[in-house]
C-alpha positions, 0 to 999 in steps of 0.5 A, a space after each residue: 701737826 695735831 697730836 695723834 688720836 687713838 686712831 690716827 688718820 693715815 692716808 694713802 696717796 695713790 696715783 693709780 691710772 691705766 695710762 702708766 704701766 708703772 702705776 697700773 698695779 697701785 690700786 692693788 697696792 693701795 688696798 693692801 696698804 689700807 688693810 695694814 692701816 686698819 690692822 694697826 688700828 688706824 683710819 684709812 682715807 685716800 686721795 689721788 694725784 696725776 701721774 705721767 710716764 716718761 717712757 710714753 712722753 717721748 718724741 712729742 710735745 708731751 715730753 715738756 710736761 714731765 718735769 713740771 708734773 713733779 712740782 704739781 704732784 708735790 703741791 697737790 699732796 701738800 694741799 690735801 694734807 694741810 687742808 685736811 690736817 692728816 696725821 700721816 701719809 703712805 705715798 704710793 708711786 713708782 715712776 720717774 718724777 712721781 717718786 721724787 715728788 712724793 719725797 719732796 712733799 714728805 719733806 715739805 710737810 714734815 709729818 709721818 710719811 712712808 713711800 711705798 712703790 709699785 715695783 719694777 716690771 719683769 724683763 721681756 723676751 730675750 733680745 740682743 743678749 739680754 731680757 728686753 725692756 722699753 729701751 730695747 724697742 728704741 734700739 730695735 727701731 735703729 736696727 730695723 732702719 739699718 736693715 739688721 732685723 725684719 719688721 716682723 721681728 720688730 713687731 714681735 718685740 713690741 708685744 713682748 718687751 714689756 710683759 706686765 705692769 711695773 716700772 721699767 725693768 732697767 735701772 733708769 730714773 724710776 727704779 733709781 729713785 725707788 732705791 734712793 727712797 729706800 736708801 734715805 730710810 723713807 721706804 721699808 727695808 727691801 721695798 724698792 725692788 720687789 717686782 710688781 708681779 710678786 706676792 711679796 709686793 703686796 705683803 710689803 704694802 700691807 706692812 707699810 700700812 701698819 708702819 705708818 700707824 706706828 710712826 704716827 703714834 711715835 711722832 716720827 716725822 719725815 724731817 727726822 729721817 730726811 737729814 743731811 746724813 740720810 741724803 749722803 747715804 742716798 748719794 753713796 747708794 746711787 754711786 754704788 749701784 750706778 743709778 740714774 744721773 737724774 738722781 742729781 736733779 731730784 736729791 737737791 730738790 728733796 734736800 731743799 724741801 727739807 730745808 737742809 743747808 747743803 750743796 748736794 751737787 758738791 756732795 755728789 762730786 766729793 762722794 763719787 771719789 770715795 764710794 766704789 761701784 759694787 752693783 752692776 745691772 742694766 743698762 750697765 750690764 745684762 741683769 734686769 731689776 728682778 735679778 737685782 732684787 734676788 741678789 739682795 737689792 738695796 739691803 745687800 748693797 748697803 750692808 756691803 757698803 758698811 762703814 761708808 754709810 751712817 747707819 745711825 740714821 732713823 728710818 720709817 721702820 722706827 728703827 735705825 739703819 743699823 738695826 734694819 740691816 742687822 735684822 734683814 732676812 734675805 729670801 734668795 742667795 747672794 749673786 756676786 756677779 751682780 753685787 760685789 764687795 767694797 774690797 773687790 768692786 766693779 770700780 773704785 769710784 762711783 758709777 755717777 760722776 760730776 764733770 767740768 770742762 770747756 763744754 760744761 763750765 757749770 758742770 755736767 753729769 755722766 754715768 761712767 759706770 755704764 760706759 765701756 771703759 774704752 770710751 772714757 777717753 774719746 776723740 771723734 768728729 763733732 757733728 753739730 745740730 741746732 735742734 733735736 729734730 735736726 739731729 734725729 733727721 741726720 741719724 735716721 738719714 744715715 749721716 752719722 758714722 761710727 766715731 762721730 760725736 753728735 752735738 745738739 745745740 740750743 735746746 730749751 727756752 732762749 732765756 736758759 742760755 748761759 751768758 754770764 762771763 764769769 758765772 755762766 748764769 742764764 739770760 733769765 737770771 740777769 733779768 730777774 736780778 735787775 727786777 730784784 735790784 729795782 725792788 730794792 731801789 724803789 721799795 716795790 716789786 716789779 711783776 715779770 710777765 714772761 711770754 712763752 710758746 707752745 713748744 717751750 712753755 712747760 720747759 720755761 716754767 720748769 726752768 723757773 721752778 728749778 731755779 726757785 724763780 731766780 729769787 723772785 716771788 712766785 706771785 710776781 711772775 706771770 707766764 702767758 703763751 703766744 699764739 700760733 698760726 699755720 703756714 701755707 705753700 705757694 699754692 695756698 695749701 696748709 703745710 704739714 710737717 708730719 703726716 696728719 700734723 699741721 705745721 704751726 709757727 709763733 704769731 710774732 712779737 705782735 701776738 703779745 697783745 692778744 696773748 696778754 688779753 687771752 691769758 688774763 695777764 692784762 686783767 692781772 695788771 689792772 688788779 695790781 693797778 699797773 699804769 705803764 708797761 715796759 717791753 723788752 726781749 729776753 735775748 738782750 741781757 744789756 737792757 736797762 729795765 725801767 730806765 728812769 730817763 726812759 720811764 720819766 720821759 714817757 710819763 712826762 709826755 703822757 705818751 701812749 707808746 715810747 720806743 728806744 732807737 739806736 744807730 744800726 751797726 750796718 745797712 743790713 742789720 736786722 732791725 725795724 726802722 722808724 719812718 713817716 708813712 702817709 703822714 704818720 709815724 710807723 715802723 718797717 720791718 727790715 725783712 720788708 725793705 729792699 737792698 736798695 732801700 737799706 743801702 741808700 745814703 744821705 748826701 753826707 754818706 750816712 745811712 738814710 735809714 740809720 736808726 733801728 729799733 732794739 725792741 725796747 718799748 714803754 706802753 701805757 696800760 690803757 693803750 695796751 688794753 685798747 690795742 689788744 682788742 683791735 685786729 692787727 695786720 698780718 705780715 708774710 715771711 717766705 721761709 724754708 719749712 720741712 713739709 710732707 710731700 705728695 708721696 707722704 715723705 718729709 722733705 727739707 727744702 733747699 730754698 724757701 717753700 712756704 709762707 709764715 704769718 706774723 704780727 709785729 708789735 710796732 704796727 700799733 705805732 700809728 694808733 698812738 696819739 702821743 708817740 715818743 722816740 728816744 735815741 740811745 748809745 747801743 754800747 750801753 744797752 743793746 747786745 743781743 744773743 741771736 747767732 752762734 758766731 759773729 755779730 750778736 753771738 754769745 762771744 760779742 754779748 759777753 764782750 759788750 757786757 764786760 766792757 760796760 761793767 769795766 766802765 762802771 768800775 772805772 767810774 767807781 775808781 776801780 781799775 782791773 787788769 786787762 783780760 781779767 773776766 768781770 761780772 756784776 750782779 744787777 741786784 748789787 748795782 743796776 748802774 754806775 751810780 749805784 756801784 760808785 755809791 758802794 765805795 768799792 776798794 779792790 786791791 
């Protein structure tokens, strides 16, 4: 950072817009910040970022874009600050992902920064015994469906639940992160909870403008405030107020940007046992954010926590936390029904808890402070659904009764599925570690081209961001989106899955070629000088990426395409089979074979179609490029598709009722001038995760992975007791030979 001049360039980073209620007033907040900067002798400039509302982005594809927006906001602030060499920043935000994004940017930049929030919304009309808010509308919809309120009452609530601007008037993620910012020392004392409609909000904004100039003059930067001690203070405040579980998601990201060597999840787990819950507001109780502010807000909470906090930490006021609390003036009297003392808390442990168990071996986060104590131990019938849509249909259809437990499975990208037998790490982790192992072995990075769909693209990118790209360089990971096609009913009409919305489905693995071309991935390959491309599917953690024998055979033969095949487990296993059709090699998809064809045997009793494709291929770049520009045939798949009937109602069919269109990548086989096929032992390289149970399930995949690793260990002279779980990091050893070379000694 350049040395502050006599008139520091103190910038207000605003993301005002009229889409997001929590940011609607940030234009006024920004004006008062600017006035404060000028009053203190600074020079104010302004730039903006995007801001999206979690509450609006619900129940549709937009919800997948919310978490990734955190990274985009953080990156954009960094770019503007670094490009213009700014002296300091006042970061304006109010809502769920924007506040943590600003804190992350401050930590990354390490220049003087203050977070100034827009304040919570006032509570709405009384509903169900408390002031209403955004969540009341969702609750009321359920009551309307159950016949407990009229449509007129519901419409009235829609118009009065959110009476003005500001972050939602309950202690959700938005207000929790505003409180966290104050607890970290990054927001001036008392600033987290002043309601958006109060004049005090603008006074606080003015003071934030003055304060940033002083921070610039004194050279107090963000990392002098965002210390390990400050992170622990913020965790304790989150526990004390029963804040949002999403604080467990955002605080590690902030600590990571500040380059703090600490495991924030472990800190949460430890500190919840020693930090009492001393505040109780909506959703843990009836009082809303305005009442929390009047009861003393975060200053009162921190004052009551007393010796549990490290009060020696520096804050954006230029004073320590101890000095801030000693000099803070409360405008309203105490309210012990909202904020209690450490001696007489609502609970002796924190309002947020880290859980372990068979359902969450890698931990889960709960909010016991907002759960009725009678529910802390609960037994009920589990009703499992394989998507959010299925669960929603069951709930609205009256299939969920009191005492039931709703379990939603398989949400998120397939590559996020936890498959590590010991670590429970996801599929993507194993593939990324193999690429790191290849880089270590051969001294060059192997770019990772990841195909997503419209429905999981944002979630996949967010998964990689949250896991720091699983150790890969960001520049070596390229995401591209698969194409989509509509479906037709038997009469040839386009199917709607919702009123006014066309049902769309992915165009099959053959759509990879067009997607590579359309996204610029092929151009990226050309720029890198890539001559050969290895193709596999994410659900197979056993795949030997860039197997030297496979790659070498492909190169030695100068093949356009090389594919692996293995013996089918049984006649009906879902694998395409290689055939000679019209004098040329081709592959037939299993769904296009009759039972008679699949079950046909040779005279010796072996299957006529004995070998299938596990979707492991090699392509020359030139062949891939040429095929990407060539039209591919479409295949029909007769499927059950939920659709809108003539009465406008969504119906779920009992039998196949529609036709999906798919492309198959193996339709390029006849176009290959040189095709090579390599048969391999499936126990070495093929055990996909496709089903919930039975064959090709997580249980069988984990079994096969461990059997493979045990064989490696045996070849290395290591014998393990039966039943002992085993897992080998692919970056440590890609194969048995590399493991043997380590000279392992276990005993």
